[in-house]
Every structure is written in structure tokens, then in C-alpha cells.
N, C-alpha and C positions, 0 to 999 in steps of 0.2 A: 367868159363863156358861162352860160346858164347852167347851174348844177342840175343834174337829172332828177326828175321827180320819181319816187318809188312807184313801181308797178309797170307792167308791160301793156302795150297796145297792139293788138292784132288788127291790121287794117286790110280789109278785103275789098278789092275793086278790080274788075276784069279789064277796064281801060287802063293801059299801062301809063299813059301820060297823066291821067287823073290820079292814079295810084301813087306815082312818084311825087307829084305835087303835094298830095295829102301827107304822105310819110315825111317828106322834107319839112313841111310846115310844123309838124309835131316834133320832129327832132330839133329844129331850130328853137323851139319853145322849151327844150330841155327834157322832152319826153322820150321814153324808150319805145319807139314804134318800128314795127316790121310789116312790110307789105306782102300780100298774097293775092294771086290772080284768081283763086277760086276758094270756095268754102271747104272743100274736101281736104285741102292742104293745111288749113289752120285748125280745123275741128279737133284733131288728135291732141293738140296742145292744151285743150280746155278740160280741166277736171276740177274737183272740189277745192283743191289747193292752189289753183292757178292764181298767181299774184297780179292780176291785171284785168283788162276789159277787152271787148270785141267791138269793132266798128265795121259794119258790113253794108254794102249796097244791097238793095232788095232784089234787083234783077241781075242774076248771075247765070253763067252757063252751068249746067248741072244742078247742084243743090242751090236753091234760092236763099235769099237772106231770111225769109220767113221759115224755111225748113231748118236753116242753121239756128235760128232763135229757138225753135222747138227742141232741137238736139242739145243745144247748150243748156236749156232748162232741165232737160232730162239728166244730163251729166253733172251740171253744177248750177243749181237754181239761183245762187247768189252772185254769179258773175254777170255784171251789167253788160247788156248788148245794146248798142246804138245803131239804128238803121238809117241808111242814107237813101233818100227817095227822090224821084222826079216829081214834077208838079202834079201829074195825073195820078200819082200813087198816094196822095194825102190820106184819103179815106182808109186805104189799106194800112198805112203807117199808124193811124189813130187806133185802128182795131188791134194792130200788133202791140201797141202800148198797153191796151187793155189785156192782152194776152201775156204781158210781162216784159215787153221791151223797156229798157231804161229810158230811152228818148229817141227822137228822130230828127234828122237834119234834112231840109229840103234843098235840092240842087236848083240853081247854083248857090253856093254858100261862100262866105268870106272865111278866110283861115282863122280869124279871131273867133268866129262862131264855133268852128270845129274844136279849137283849142279849149275854149271855155267849157264846152259840153264834156269833152274828154277829161278835163281836170276835175270837174264835179263827179263824174263817174268813178274816176280813180280814187277820189277822196272817200266815196261811199265804199268802194271795194276794200280800201285800207281799213276803214272802220269795222267792216264785217270781219276781216281777217283778224284784227286785234281782238274783237269780241270772241271769236272762236278760240283764239289762243288763250284768252283769259278763262274761258269755259273749261278748256282742257287742263289748264293749270289748277283751277278750282277742283275739278273732278279728280285729278290725279294727285292732289295734295296729300302727301303722306309723311310730312315732317311731324315731329313730336310736338313742337310748340305751335300755338296759334300764330297765324301770319301777322306780322307787324308791317302794314303797308305804308309806303312813303319814301321819298328820296331827299327830303330836306336834311340839312346838316344836323338839326336837332334830333330827328328820328334815327339818323345814322349813328349818332352818339348813344342814343338809347339802346340800339341793337348791340353796339360794342359793349356797353355796360352789362347788358343781360348775358351775353356770351361769356364775359369775364367772371361774373358773380354767380350765375346760376349753379355751377357745379359745387359751390361752397355752401356752408350753412350760415353765412353772414346775414344778419337782419337787414332788411331793406325798407326804406321809407320812400314811397312814390308820392310826389307832390304834383298836383294838377287840378284844373277846374273840373266842375261837374260835367260828366259826359265825355271827358277827354280820352278815356280808354285805360284807366288805371287798373281795372280788373284784368284786362287783356295782358297787361305787363306782368301782373302777379301770376297769372296762369302760365305765361311763358317761362317765368322763373321756375315754377314748379315742374313743368313738363320737361325742361332741360336739365333738371337736377337728378341726383341719384334717388330722390324720394318720389319720382314720377309714378311708381306703382302703388303708392300709399294715398290716403285721402287728401283732397284739396277742399278745405272747409272755409267758406266765405261768410263773414259776419258783417252786417252793416250796423255799426255802433250807433248811428243816428236813428235807426229804425226800431231799436229795442227800448221799450219803456224801462225807466230806471229801476222800478221795483222788481222787474223780471230779469234784469241784466245778470245779477250774480248767479241765479239758478240756471239761466241759459248757458252761461259761460263755464261754470264750475260743476254743474250738476247737483244732485241731491240724493239723499237716502230716503227710504220709505219712512214716513212719519216725521220728516224734518220740519214740516209745517202743515197747516190745514190744507187738505187736498192732495198731499204728496202720498198717493196710494202705493207707489212702487218706486224703486230706484230709477233714476234717470241719469244717463251719461251726458255730460256737458260738451260744449263745442271744443274746448281745449283738449279734453280726453279723447274725443272722437277724432281729432286731427293728429293723434299720436302717430309718429313715424312719418307723417306727411307735412303739409304746409297749412298754416292758419293765416287767412287773409282778413285783416281788420280794416274795413273801409270806414271812412269818416272817423278816424281814430281821435280826432280832436273833440268828438262828442262823448267820449267815454267818461262816465262819472268819476269824479276825483277819488272817491273811496275805493272804486274798483281798480284804479290805476296802481294802487299800492299792491293789491293782490296779484295783478298781472305781472308786476315787476318781480315779485318773489318767484313766480313760475318761471320767468325767463332766466332769472339768476340761479335758482336752485334746481330747476327741472322737476319740481313736485307741486301738487295741488291737493286740496282737501275739499271733498264734496260737502255741501250744506248738510248739517246733521251728523257729520262724521269727524272723528279725530284721527282717522287712519290716512296717512299721506299716500298719494298715488303718484308714482313716477311717470313722467311724460317726456317724450323726446320729440320735439317738433321744431319746425322753422316758422318764424313769424315774419310776414310781409305786411306792412301797414300802408295805408294811403290817407292823404289829408288834403284839404283845400286851404289855400292861403299860407301865411307865414307862421309856422309852429312856434317860433320864438316870441311872437306876439301873444300867443296863448300862455306861454310860460311866464311872460312879463305880467300878464293879467291875473296870474295865479290859478288858472283853470286847467293847467296841464303841468305835470311834474317834470322838472328838468332832468332828473336822473332817468326817468322812463324814456324821455326823448333821446337821450344819449344812447340808451340801450337799443332803441328801435332804429336809429338812423346811422348804423355803422356805414351803410352806403345809401346815398340819396339819389333817386332818379327823378329828374325834373321833366315833366311832360307838358310842353307848351300848348296853349290853345290853338285851334286851327287858324285863327286870324294871324298868328305869328309864323305859320308854316303853310302858306297858301299853295305852294307847289305840291303839297300832299293831298289837296282837296279832290282834284279830278281822279287821280289813281284810286283813292279811297271810294269815291262815289261809284266808279266803274266796278270795283270789286263788290260793293254792296248791291249794285244792279244785278250782277250775275248771281250772287247769293240769293237775292230775292226772287229772281227768275226761276231758280231751281226749287226754292221752297214753295212758291205759288204755282209752279208749272205753267209759267207764262213766258213768252219770248222776251229776251232782253232788248230793250230799245237801244238804238244806236245814237251816240252823241255826236252832234256836229261841232265844228270848231267854235261856232257862236255859243252853243250850249256850254262848252268847256270854259269859254271866257266868262260867261255869266256866273257859272258855278264858282270860279276862282275869285270873282269880284264880290260875291255876296258875303255878308257877315253871317257867321254861324255861331251865335251865342251859346247854343246847346252843344257845340263841338261835334265829336264823332257820333254821339247818340242822335243828335238832330239830323246829321247827314245821312245816317243809316235809315231813319224814319222817312226822310225825303225820298230816298232811293226806293223804299218799299212802295210809297204812294205813286211814284213815277212808273214802276212796273205794273201796278194795279190800274193805272190809267185814271187816277183821281186828279182832277184839274185844280182843286183848291190848294193854293200854296205849294204846288208841286215844284220841286227843283227841275230845271233851273229857271225860276222866275226872274224877271228883270226888276231891279230896284227902282224906286222913284228917282227919276233923273239919270238913270244909268244909260238910257238910250242916247243921251246927249254926248256921252263919251264914246259912242260907236263911231267907226270910220264912216266917212260920207257915203261911200258905196253902199254900206249896209243900211244906213238911214234912208237912202233913196229906194232900196229894195223893199223896205218896210212900207214906205209910202205907196210904191207901185202895187204891192200885194193888196193893200187896203183898197185902192181904187178898183182893181180887178175884181176883188171879192164883192165890192159894192155893186159893180156893174152886173155881175152874175146874179146877185140877189134881186136886182131890179128886173132882170130878164128871165127870172126863174130858171137860171142855168143854161139858157140858150146861148151858145157860143157865137153864132152868127150875129145875133142882135147885140150882144155885148161888144163884139168887135166893131160894129158900126158906132156904138156909143163912144167907144174909146178911140175911134178912128185908127184902128190897128188891123193889120192883115190877120186873117183868121188862123193861118198856120202859126204865125208868131204868137198869137194869143193861146193856142193849144200848148205851145212849148212853155209859155209862162205859167199856165195853169198846172202843168206837170211839175215845173220847177218849184212852185210855191205850195204844192200839195192841196190845191183847191178842187172843188167838185163841180162838174158841169154835166149837162145831159147831151147825148149825141144828137146832132142836128139831123133833120130828115134827109138832107141831100147826101149825108155820109153814111147812111145805113146801107146794109147789104154787104 
């Protein structure tokens, strides 16, 4: 038996035999379909949270299918409505699609045509509801720690380590590629710790020029050197009571490593130009790229400091090694970008999801976030989810055929300046069928003169 597809189908048809046949076809295809003899009986079930779609004949006793469409759009604009029409109602159905109908099916129709259209509409409804759920989750997020998105075994292990280590003062070394999300992990450790109300101070060791490193980290007294007009508190002292995050720790100058080690061991520091020790209580979380043991072997990093920093090591694999996390992350970034830019969050199709998961992301989470921003802003250049060279060869035959069909229809519409009747003649296709395919592929056509009014 076919497993049911999520989502309900309200099938409205006043002809009892036709209604039974339609409902039975959908149920045999594994769909949750219920028949109704009139629109008035089905309409109360439709609201913003309705997990399904509506299929309705246009000509009904009482409320018509067009009236039902208007009512559904008032109650729940995102619920897809498919209209069933007789041959003489094609122009009416085309206008209804312009008014917001998801699609129309012309009588008589094969059950396969009905099932295919309903499945596409249900997929769209499911995506919309997932989008809304993610929006609510994002808006209502009130956890202390930043969200760590993903379902891969590697991310599950990271979450377990954070939950275990965060309440302690143990030093943590986060190892991962550039853009993998190391600072997010560090912030999570801080926000879930007893130090959450104290400062979180982030320092990129690779971005600080070496001559400035000591003064930035340890601070200085007035007159300590030329230009030191007043006392300055360094990053270490500023992080007292909280967490100091040292990114790209492998870039720290060797001479400064000795001084940092003393702070970690003794809990005291001295500002430049001062002999007065300053006691500091802080937790250090460091992050590094590559194998730190190689830096130790090369003599560019102190072994004793490494031992002091990596009481606990959290390995953060690149996205290429946890592909199941790519789509959930991208959807989260889409919603976040939609809120920041005050734009609607685009819906991802199954094909979009497949392309996202197949694509290499050398910039890791940072690159994925930027791609989501561009996607929300509607920037076509290099926007995710682009297909890679040769990626279409791996697509199922059905999808490759659809790509080819879409290209042929788009070309015909361009040659006829959007005239559907002329394009249908060129393609030797029924005009109603062409209208349906134009709708399916998201193409643009102009209304033929004989369908106006």
C-alpha cells in the first residue's frame, strides 16, 4: 500500500459520481482526500494553518469555485486552490489563475493529471508551512545560546560537548576551517556558562599587527611609549569575569605566547609600563585552523601553551563532510536574511535542496550565509542554489526532460512575443496544456485576445 503523503485535499464537486471517482483516485495514490458536494461545507476547514489544499469545480450550486477562491484567499492566502473547469470556462480559469488560483484542470481529465497537479500543490503547501514554522521558531527563539543548526552526527557530538563543558571553566580549543562557525561555538560556550552576564571578548590573532599585539592584549599605562597619552585596558583585562575568545590562535607571536601562558597559569597580568600585577579571572576559548601539532613541530607554537588551551578540543568539520546540515542551515539563513532585509523568504523546491546539498562550499558556513543573503535579495549572480558544471547530468531523466521542455516553451514564447496561441501552434500543443505548462515552469505570457473579458 502507498504510504500517505502529508497534507489534506478538500475535493469539491457537486456531481456525486465524478466526486467519488476523483476522491478515490487521490486516495489510491496515497493522498488524504475528502469529497464535498458544495463549497459551503468545505470552506470552514480552510484557515491560515490548514495543512492542505483545495480542489474545486468552478460551476457549483450556491457558492461558485471562483467565490470559493476569493474566500480562501481572504482566509488563508497561501493555501493553494486548484480549479476544475469545463472546456467553455478556459478563459475564466486563466483569469482565476491571475487572481491567485494555483492551477486549473480542464474536464475531462485523466486521473494522472489530477494526481500530479495535487502533488505539486501539496509540496508547495508543505514548503510554505515549513517556512512559517521556521519563522516562528526564529522570532520566538529565546534560548541563551546561539542556535547550532544541523542534524549530522558531527554536529550532534558538538552539541553534546558544549552542553557538557559550558558550565565549567575548562579551556576549549575549537578546530575547524575558515568560515566553519568557530565563533558561534565559542559564543555558545559563553552563553551557556555561569559567565554569561560578563563580557565576551573576541580577538582575531591573525588580524592584529605584531607591534600592536602586546599593547592590545595587555594594555598600557600613560607614558608607556610615545603616543600613550592615557591608560588603556587591554583585551585580557576587559574580559575579566567573562570569556576571551582567541581566533586563529596559531598566528599569535611566539613572544606573546609566553606572556599569555603566565596569565592562564597565574591569573595575573602586567600592563605595559607598569610593574603592578593585575589579577584577572577569565575563561579562554581558542580557535585554530589545521593541526596545531604541526605548528608545535615547526617551532611556531609552544607545546605547553597548547596543552593549557586544549583541555577540551571541539572538532568542527567542514560543510563538505556534513552535507545533511547544508539545507537546514541555508533555510535558517534565508529566514534570518528575510527578517534583516524585510523581504519575503523564498521557498526552496526539492530540486533546489538537491543542488544545495551537492554543491561544494569551500567557504563553509560563512559562504552559505552570504549565498542565502543574495538569494533573498534576488541577486542572480552566483546565487545559491546554482547548478555546477555537469551537475545536470546527474539529474533524474524526468527533470532533464522538464528542463528541455521549459527551454523549448520559453523560446517559443520569445519568438511569438508572449502570444500563447501562436506559441501553441509552433509547439503543436493544445493551448490549455500550454497554459498549464507556462504556469508550472513560471514563464511569462500575454493574454490572447480571444480570452480577454
